[in-house]
C-alpha positions, -999 to 999 in steps of 0.1 A, spaced: 0 0 0 12 35 -8 7 65 14 22 94 -5 10 122 18 22 104 49 55 99 33 57 136 23 50 146 59 78 123 72 103 133 46 97 170 55 106 162 91 70 160 103 53 133 125 25 108 123 11 97 156 -15 71 164 -26 65 200 -50 72 228 -61 106 238 -85 101 267 -109 74 256 -105 80 219 -80 65 195 -66 94 175 -44 96 144 -26 129 138 -2 144 112 20 173 121 46 193 104 72 217 119 46 245 115 11 231 119 -11 200 125 -32 197 94 -50 165 104 -64 151 136 -87 121 131 -107 100 156 -108 63 148 -143 51 139 -160 22 156 -149 -10 138 -124 9 116 -93 -12 109 -58 2 114 -52 0 76 -84 19 69 -74 46 94 -40 50 78 -56 53 43 -81 79 57 -52 98 73 -33 99 40 -63 111 21 -71 137 47 -36 151 46 -40 156 9 -74 172 13 -61 195 41 -31 206 19 -53 211 -12 -79 232 6 -55 248 31 -80 239 58 -71 217 88 -92 186 95 -99 182 132 -123 155 143 -111 155 179 -117 191 189 -144 201 165 
């Protein structure tokens, strides 16, 4: 499987994090200057599906210049 947007974040010195925040499982992508994506894992969502959604969301956030935040918003 290919994750071009996740790879771009990592190659630019950014971070991808998946873990618990409170009771929620969260996947985030951050660069040295912002956090374009913060996703909450959906009920029954596989890890592979979460990564695919994270990759697509990074691309969408970059294209629209609008952060995606499911955790706080």
